[in-house]
C-alpha positions in Angstrom: 28.9 -11.0 -17.4 27.9 -14.1 -15.1 26.4 -12.3 -13.2 24.3 -10.9 -15.7 23.4 -14.0 -17.1 22.3 -15.1 -14.2 20.1 -12.4 -13.0 18.3 -13.3 -16.8 18.0 -17.1 -15.3 16.6 -15.8 -11.8 15.3 -12.5 -12.2 16.9 -11.5 -9.0 18.8 -8.3 -9.0 22.2 -9.7 -8.8 24.4 -7.0 -11.1 22.7 -4.7 -8.9 23.5 -6.4 -5.5 26.6 -4.3 -4.4 26.8 -6.3 -1.0 27.1 -9.4 -3.2 29.9 -8.4 -5.7 31.8 -7.7 -2.8 31.3 -11.0 -0.7 32.2 -12.9 -4.1 35.3 -10.9 -4.8 36.6 -11.0 -1.4 35.7 -15.1 -1.5 37.2 -15.5 -4.9 40.8 -13.4 -4.1 41.7 -16.3 -1.1 40.1 -19.0 -3.5 41.7 -18.6 -6.6 44.8 -17.9 -4.9 44.7 -21.8 -3.3 43.5 -22.9 -6.7 46.5 -22.1 -8.3 48.7 -23.4 -5.6 46.1 -26.9 -5.6 45.4 -26.2 -1.7 42.1 -27.8 -0.7 40.1 -26.7 1.6 37.1 -28.4 3.4 33.9 -27.0 3.8 32.0 -28.3 7.2 28.6 -27.2 5.8 29.1 -29.7 2.4 26.9 -32.4 3.2 24.3 -30.1 5.1 24.3 -28.0 1.4 24.2 -31.2 -0.8 21.0 -32.5 1.3 19.0 -29.9 1.7 20.3 -27.3 -1.0 21.0 -29.6 -4.3 19.7 -27.5 -6.8 21.5 -24.2 -5.1 24.7 -26.0 -4.9 24.0 -27.6 -8.8 23.6 -24.4 -9.8 26.3 -22.8 -8.2 28.6 -25.4 -10.4 26.9 -24.6 -13.9 27.5 -21.1 -12.9 31.0 -21.6 -12.3 31.6 -23.2 -15.6 30.5 -20.1 -17.6 33.9 -18.4 -16.1 36.7 -19.3 -18.5 39.0 -18.6 -16.6 37.9 -20.1 -13.5 36.6 -23.8 -15.8 40.0 -24.1 -16.3 40.3 -25.7 -12.9 39.1 -28.2 -11.1 37.1 -27.4 -8.8 36.2 -29.2 -6.0 33.0 -29.1 -4.0 33.7 -27.3 -1.0 34.6 -24.7 -3.0 31.5 -24.7 -5.1 29.7 -24.7 -1.6 31.0 -21.6 -0.2 30.0 -20.1 -3.3 26.7 -20.9 -3.1 26.2 -19.6 0.5 26.9 -16.4 -1.2 24.1 -16.6 -3.4 21.9 -18.6 -1.2 22.2 -15.5 1.2 21.3 -13.3 -1.6 18.4 -15.2 -2.9 17.1 -15.4 0.8 17.5 -11.3 0.9 16.1 -10.8 -2.4 12.8 -13.0 -0.5 12.6 -10.5 2.3 12.4 -7.3 -0.2 9.7 -9.3 -1.8 7.5 -9.3 1.3 4.6 -6.9 1.9 5.4 -4.7 4.3 3.4 -4.0 7.4 3.2 -0.9 10.1 1.7 -1.9 13.2 0.1 0.9 15.1 -0.8 0.8 19.0 -2.3 2.7 21.5 1.0 4.2 23.8 1.5 1.4 26.0 4.8 -0.3 25.0 4.0 -3.9 26.3 1.3 -4.2 24.7 2.7 -3.2 21.3 5.8 -5.8 21.2 3.4 -8.0 22.4 1.4 -7.7 19.3 4.4 -7.4 17.0 6.0 -10.8 18.7 2.7 -12.5 17.7 2.7 -10.8 14.0 6.3 -11.9 13.5 5.5 -15.4 14.8 2.5 -16.7 12.7 3.5 -14.2 9.2 7.0 -13.8 9.7 7.9 -15.7 6.3 5.1 -13.8 4.7 5.3 -9.8 6.1 8.0 -8.0 6.6 7.3 -5.8 9.8 8.7 -2.3 9.6 7.9 -0.1 12.4 5.6 -0.3 15.8 4.3 3.3 16.1 1.5 5.0 18.2 -1.4 6.8 16.5 -0.4 10.3 17.1 3.2 8.7 15.7 2.0 8.0 12.2 2.7 10.7 9.5 3.6 10.9 6.0 7.3 9.3 6.8 5.9 6.7 8.7 3.5 5.8 5.8 5.7 5.3 2.5 6.5 2.6 1.0 4.3 0.2 4.1 2.0 -2.0 1.8 -0.1 -3.2 5.1 -1.3 -1.9 8.4 -2.4 -4.3 11.3 -3.4 -1.6 14.2 -4.7 -3.0 17.6 -6.6 0.2 17.6 -9.8 1.2 15.9 -8.8 3.4 12.4 -11.7 3.3 10.8 -12.7 7.2 10.9 -9.2 7.9 9.0 -8.4 7.1 5.6 -5.1 5.8 4.5 -3.8 4.5 1.2 -3.1 0.9 2.0 -5.6 -1.3 3.3 -6.0 -1.4 7.6 -7.0 -4.8 9.2 -7.6 -4.4 13.6 -6.8 -6.9 15.0 -6.7 -7.3 19.1 -3.1 -7.5 20.6 -3.6 -11.0 21.7 -3.8 -12.0 17.8 -7.3 -14.0 18.1 -7.5 -17.0 15.5 -10.3 -14.2 13.6 -7.2 -12.1 13.6 -5.2 -14.4 11.9 -7.2 -14.8 9.3 -8.1 -11.5 8.3 -4.2 -11.3 7.8 -4.2 -14.4 5.4 -7.3 -12.7 3.5 -5.1 -9.9 2.8 -2.5 -12.2 1.9 -4.6 -13.7 -0.6 -6.2 -10.8 -2.0 -6.1 -10.3 -5.8 -3.7 -7.4 -5.8 -1.1 -8.4 -3.4 -1.1 -12.2 -5.4 -1.0 -10.2 -8.3 2.0 -7.8 -6.7 4.3 -10.3 -4.8 3.1 -13.5 -5.2 1.7 -13.7 -8.8 -1.2 -15.9 -8.2 -4.6 -14.6 -9.1 -7.6 -14.9 -6.4 -11.2 -12.3 -7.6 -11.8 -9.5 -4.5 -15.0 -9.1 -4.1 -16.7 -5.7 -5.0 -20.5 -5.9 -4.0 -19.8 -4.8 -0.4 -18.7 -1.5 -1.7 -21.1 -1.2 -4.4 -23.8 -1.6 -1.9 -22.8 1.3 0.1 -22.4 4.3 -2.1 -26.1 5.1 -2.4 -25.9 5.0 1.8 -23.5 7.3 2.1 -24.0 9.5 -1.3 -26.4 11.5 -2.9 -27.4 14.3 -5.3 -27.9 17.0 -2.3 -24.2 16.3 -1.2 -22.6 16.5 -4.8 -21.1 19.7 -6.9 -19.5 20.3 -10.3 -17.1 23.8 -10.3 -17.1 25.0 -13.4 -15.2 28.3 -11.9 -11.8 26.6 -10.0 -12.8 27.5 -6.3 -10.7 28.6 -3.6 -9.5 25.4 -1.8 -11.0 26.7 1.8 -14.2 28.2 0.1 -14.1 24.5 -1.6 -14.4 23.3 1.9 -16.8 24.9 3.4 -19.7 24.2 0.8 -18.9 20.3 1.0 -19.3 21.1 4.9 -22.5 22.9 4.3 -23.7 20.0 2.3 -22.8 17.6 4.8 -24.1 19.3 7.8 -26.9 21.7 6.1 -29.0 21.2 9.5 -26.1 21.8 12.1 -25.3 24.8 13.9 -22.2 27.4 12.3 -20.1 26.6 15.5 -20.3 22.4 14.7 -19.1 23.4 11.2 -16.5 26.1 12.4 -15.0 22.8 14.3 -15.6 20.3 11.2 -13.3 22.1 9.3 -10.7 22.8 12.3 -10.8 18.8 12.6 -10.4 18.5 8.8 -7.0 21.2 9.4 -5.6 18.4 12.4 -6.5 15.6 10.4 -4.3 17.0 7.1 -1.4 17.9 9.8 -0.8 13.9 11.2 -0.6 13.2 7.0 -1.2 13.9 3.8 -4.9 13.3 2.8 -4.3 14.0 -1.5 -3.9 10.4 -2.9 -2.9 11.1 -6.2 -2.2 14.3 -8.4 -5.7 14.8 -8.8 -8.0 13.2 -6.0 -8.5 14.6 -2.3 -9.8 12.3 0.5 -10.5 15.0 3.5 -11.8 14.1 6.5 -12.2 15.0 10.4 -9.1 13.7 12.9 -12.4 13.2 15.5 -15.5 11.5 14.4 -18.5 14.4 14.5 -21.4 12.7 12.7 -24.7 10.2 13.9 -24.2 8.6 10.8 -21.3 8.7 8.0 -22.1 10.8 5.0 -19.7 11.5 2.0 -19.9 14.7 -0.3 -18.1 14.7 -3.5 -16.2 18.0 -5.8 -15.4 17.8 -9.4 -13.4 21.3 -10.1 -12.4 20.2 -14.0 -9.8 22.8 -14.0 -8.8 22.2 -11.1 -8.5 23.3 -7.5 -4.6 24.3 -5.8 -4.6 22.4 -2.4 -0.9 22.9 -2.1 2.2 23.6 -3.6 3.2 20.2 -3.9 -0.7 19.5 -5.5 -1.8 22.3 -7.8 -4.6 20.9 -9.6 -6.7 18.6 -7.5 -10.0 18.0 -9.6 -12.0 15.3 -7.6 -12.6 15.7 -3.4 -14.4 13.1 -1.2 -15.0 15.3 1.7 -15.5 12.2 4.3 -17.6 12.7 8.2 -17.2 9.6 9.8 -19.8 9.0 12.4 -18.6 8.5 16.1 -21.4 5.6 16.3 -20.7 3.3 13.7 -19.0 3.2 10.4 -20.6 0.0 9.0 -19.6 -0.1 5.0 -17.5 3.4 5.1 -14.0 1.4 5.1 -14.9 -0.7 2.0 -16.3 2.4 -0.1 -13.4 4.7 1.0 -10.8 1.4 -0.2 -13.4 1.6 -3.4 -12.3 5.6 -3.5 -8.6 4.9 -2.6 -8.6 2.6 -5.7 -9.4 5.0 -8.2 -5.9 6.9 -7.6 -3.9 4.0 -9.2 -6.0 4.4 -12.9 -5.7 7.8 -14.1 -8.3 6.9 -16.8 -11.2 6.2 -14.5 -10.3 9.2 -12.9 -10.5 11.2 -16.1 -13.6 9.8 -16.7 -15.4 10.7 -13.2 -14.2 14.1 -13.5 -16.1 14.2 -16.7 -19.3 13.0 -15.7 -22.0 15.8 -16.4 -24.1 15.8 -13.2 -25.0 13.5 -10.3 -26.4 10.5 -11.8 -23.5 10.1 -15.0 -21.3 10.2 -11.9 -22.8 7.3 -10.3 -23.5 5.6 -12.7 -19.4 5.7 -13.9 -18.4 4.8 -10.3 -20.4 1.8 -9.9 -19.5 0.7 -13.4 -16.3 1.4 -12.9 -16.8 -1.1 -9.8 -17.9 -3.6 -11.8 -15.8 -3.1 -15.0 -18.5 -2.2 -17.3 -19.3 -0.1 -19.7 -18.9 3.6 -19.4 -21.4 6.7 -20.2 
């Protein structure tokens, strides 16, 4: 009853916090004995709590009065301070749970990984939860689950993830700190974790659409193809002037990439790409399958496929474009509009207007 009222007032999940309830019950048992017998217990932290955490202390006093049984006792400030400590510890835990969860990716060297981890922890410990440190080849779907940000000391621009990736030096320079601060100021993160809005620029992603995508690398399948057939045809679009051996290697690289972690980003969207970059310039091929293609047992109805071919030279603008694609995975209505496109011109129109928030065809 009391915890329910506290939860309504503070929005903290105290009613579901087993550890908090257990600790309070264990504390109340001897406390009630002391109250019934008139025993005074001194709290050496009382003055510090009153000085630095007066609001939490006064709230605890108020919560005690909500209890019909406890309110009949004259409970001194020392006892109130002990109870306040339990609630303060829980509140601190809830704040940590609401921080964005960051994964650090380094090369295989343990020393460099620890150096970067320590510097990120020192600079952003109050704002980020660092959940793990992994080497490049250790990253899999399990590692990526429930992660909001990847901080990487190696270039991951040729791989696509559902969460933002920030490349930094293992020494975490001032420029790196600025990049992470920009992530924390990002509209999506603010809305989800800090509840302060700030507009995110989208023009950069829009400007690169025509750089990577054109009509020759776009197709709508009216009859659902086999997954292998679909990938072969999209690969042929991207590598029309390349030898057959290179196309085979490209397809093998796609399989290798999918073995590292899933490239299916929603029930209807897949973003396959090779494990190693193979193109001189970055390219994207797009397939629309209105009736769906069976990608796997877990994903039997993929309707949008964005096949990426990163460059081994420069991928300027590709990351912004792929992040724009990933945004659609969270909006089934927008996915439906893209799938319903009747031709490339209509697809391009709807894609760009989605990014601008304009009117659709």
